[in-house]
N, C-alpha and C positions, 0 to 999 in steps of 0.2 A: 161504343165506338169512340176512340180517342181522337176527336177532331180538334184541330188547333188553328188559331188565327195566324200563328207564326210557326208553320210546320217545319220540322227538321227533315221529314220525308214526305214525298208525294207518291201515292200509290195509284198507278193507272192500270185499269183492266179493260181490255177490248172484248166485247161479246158479240157473238153471232149464233143464234139458235142453239144455245147451250144451257137452257133453263135448268136442267137437272143438276148442273154443277155450280151455277153462278151463286146461288144462295149460300151454299157451303163455303165457296171460295171467299166471298166478301165478308161473311160472318167471321171466318177464321182470321182474316186480315185485321178486322177491327178488334177482335177479342184477344189477340195474341201479340199485341205491341203496347208498350207503355211509353213509347216515344211520341212526341208531338207530331201529329200526322194529319194529312188530308187524303180523301179517297175519291177517286174520279173513275166512273165507268163510262166508256164510250161504246154505244151500241150501234152496230152496223145493220140497222133496219131488220132486226129479228122479227120473225112472224110466229114464234112459239110462245109468246108471253113473257119473254125475258125482261124487257123494260118495265112492263106492268108489275112484275114481281118485285123488282128493285124499288119502284115507287111506293109499293104497298108495305113491304116489310123492312126496307132499308132506307128510310126517308132522308137520313143524314148524308148519304152518298150523293155526290154531285153527278147527276146523270146527264149525259150528252147524247141525244138521239139523232143519229144521221138518217137522212131520208133515203139513202141507198147504201148498199155494201161498198164501202170505199177501200176495202182491203186493210190488211193488218198494219202496214207501215203508216199509211195516211191517218188511220184512226188513232194510232198511238201518238202521232205528231199533233193531232188535234188535242188530245188529252195533255200532252207535254206543254203545249202552248198555254193551257189554263192552270198549270201547276206553279208552285212557288218554293218547294222544298230544296234543301241543299243536295239531297239524294233522291233520285227517281227510282222507284220500284216498278218495273214493267212486268206484270205478272199475267200469265195466261188464265183464262176463265175456268179451266179445269184443274187448278192447283189449290191444294189445301195447305195452309201454313200452320205449323205447330208453334207452341210457345217458345220463345227464345230465338227463333230463327232470324227474325228481322233485326233484333238488337245485336245479335252476334255479327251479322253482316255489316251493320253500321259501325260497330266497334272496330272491325277489321279495316274498313275504309278510312276511319278516323286515324288509325295508327299507320296507314300506308298512303300518304298523299299522292304518290306517283301512280296509283292504281286508278284507272279511269272507269273500269267496269269489272264487276265480279258477279258470281252466281254460285248457288249452293249445290249440294248433292241432290240428284233427282231420285226419288224413291218410287217404286211401283206399288201396286195395290197389295202385293204380298210381302212388302218390306225390302225387296232386293234393290240394290243400287243400279240404276240404269245409266246408259251413256248420255252425257249432256255436253260433250266437247267435241271439237273437230280440228283438223289442221286445214290450212288454206289449200284449195284445190290446185294441183299441178298436173302437167301432162302425165307424169309417171304414176301418181297415185290414182288418177282417174282411169288410166289404162289398167292398173291392177284391179280396180273395182269392176271395170267393164269385162275383163277376162275371168273374173272370179277368183283371182289370186288372193284377194283379201279374205275370202272364205276358206280357201285351202290352207293358207298360212296365217291363221286368224290372229295370233298374238305376236306377229312379226312386224316391226316398225317399217321395214323396207317394203313390205307388200301390203300391210294393212294400215298404212299411215293415215289415210284420209279420215277414217272413222275412229281412229285412235284406239283400236282394239288392244294395243299394247299398254294403254294407260289404265292404272288400277282404280282411279276415282276414289282413292282413300287418303291421298295426301294433297294438301294445299299446294298449288303449283301454277306458274305462269303457263298459259295456253294461247293458241292462236285464235281459236273461235269458241265462244260460248254460245250454245244454241239458245234461240230466242223464246224459251219457255218461262224464264225467270231471270231478269237482269236487275242489277243495282248499278246505276250510272251516276257518276259524280257530275253535278251541274257545271262546274268549271271545265271539265273535259267536254261535255256536250256543247258548251258555247264555242269551243275551239273546233270541234269535229263537225258540228252541225246535226240537223235532224236526220232521220232515216230517209233514204231515197225512195220516194213514193212511186217510182216506176216499178218497184217490186210489190206486186199485189198481195201475194202471200208466199212465203218461203223465200230464201235467198237474201232477205234483208239482214239476217243475222251475220252471214259471211261477209256481206258488203260493209256493214257497219263496223264489224270487228276489224276488217281490213283497213278502214279509214282511221279507226283508233290507233292501229299499228302504225300507219303512215304518219300520224300526228305525234307519235312517241309515247302514247299512253299504254300502260300495262293492262292486260286482260287476265284475270286470275280466277281459277277454279278454287272455291273456298270449301274445304272439307269439314270445316267447323260448324256448318249449318246444313239442314236438309229440309225438303218439303215433298209432299206427295203430289205426283202428277199422274192424272188418269190417262191422258194422252188421247189425241184424235177426237176431241169433243165436237169440233166443227167439221173436220174433214171426213168424219164417218158418214156424214149425210150425203156425200157425193164423192166416193173414193176414186173413181176413174178421172173425174174432173180435177181433183186435187193432185193426183199422180202426174197429170200433164202440167198442172200449174207449178209443181216442184221442179220439173225439168225445164220448163219455160224460164223460171227464175234463175236456175243454174246457167242457162244459155245467156241470159241478160248479164250475169256476173262476168262470164268469160268475154263477152263482147265489150263490156265496159272497161275491164281492167287488162285484157290481153289482145284486144283488137280482132281483126278479121281472121287471122291465122289461128289464134287460140280458139275462137268461136267455131271454126271449121273442125279443129281437132276435137273439141267437145262433142259436136254433133256426130262425128264419126265414131267416137268411143261409145256414145250413148246408143247408137244404132246397133253396134256389136253387143252391148250389154243386154238390150231388150230382145234382140234376136236369140241370144243364148237363153234368156228367160222363157221365151215362147217355146223353144225346143225342150227345155228342161221340164216345164210345167205340162207341155203336151205329152211327154213320156210318162210323167206322173199321173196324168189323167187316164192313160191306158193301163198302167200297172197298179194303181191304187184306187179301186172303185169307191171305197169309202170316202176318199178325199176329192172326188170328182168335182163337186160344186166349187170348192176352193180353187182347184187347179184351173177350172174353166174360167172363173172370175179373173185369175191372174193372167191367163192367156189373153182374155178380152182387154184387160187393162194395158198390157204391153202392146197389143195390136193397135189400140187406140192411140198410144203414144207414138208408135212407128208411123202411123198415118199423119199425125201432127208434124213429126219431124220431116216427113217427105214434103209436106206442104210448105214448111218453113225452112227448108235447107238453105244455109248461107251461100252454097254453091249456086243454087238456082237464082238467089237474089243478085249475086254478082253477075251471072250470065244475063239476067234480065236487064240489069243496069247497062251492061255493055251493048246489048241489042238496042236499047233506047238511045244510047249515045251515038251508035252508028246510024240509026234511023234519022 
């Protein structure tokens, strides 16, 4: 592991009950960079032996052990506060880095000083390139997603714009959002933009942070000249229903923060439509596809749980409740 007293890069990895991936991730980070680097792992109170594994087999990694699960954004901020490098690599615990990936990313950042954040191609386990970019959410692209238009017109920008189904992920290009699985952040940009918003527990922090980089005038670039393997869902697989709700909760926070009460209400309405359509579709699949009933039943339960959460947290109810209190 190439640890340096004067690191060019600081690598921060947040872990939570992902022991089977962490060893491979951190070893690949250390073995596949010749750059002066420091390595920081922030563990969110894992109970599966993750921190013990790091202490035993990777003693040169600086391990920070939180006493509770503080969430993705706050844990990354803790690691960033302990870092010194010119470039911050914020890497998920279920990512494996091949040789040349990190040096190629740094070389691109060095050659393009107006880029505040970049990220590589995301590879799946069978070698396919997976989506790792998004556009900022708008009323229109969220409606297309809720109504299923992005699935019907999959490669159309006008209907599938939010998830960028029209983007080939084969060319280096400016993008609006880089998903938070693997970021390279310029420290000068970070000092202007600020740390991640810790109100986002998990999910949504990537859209919010990229939006703030955009507001501050920093480019966000998808860099096709590097790639890394991402297993995906290492932490969320342990509680899929909870994390499905957390994802929509984070989206609601973004709309409320950046678009106010009206935007938040629009988001809630479109999400209700989207989940209701999913319940109907998976319910029909349950009846017509006996072999897939377990999966269909799980997806129905997941959408129903989210609809119950939306009903309890409706912004309309909150506004009505506030008005009642004001009148009382």
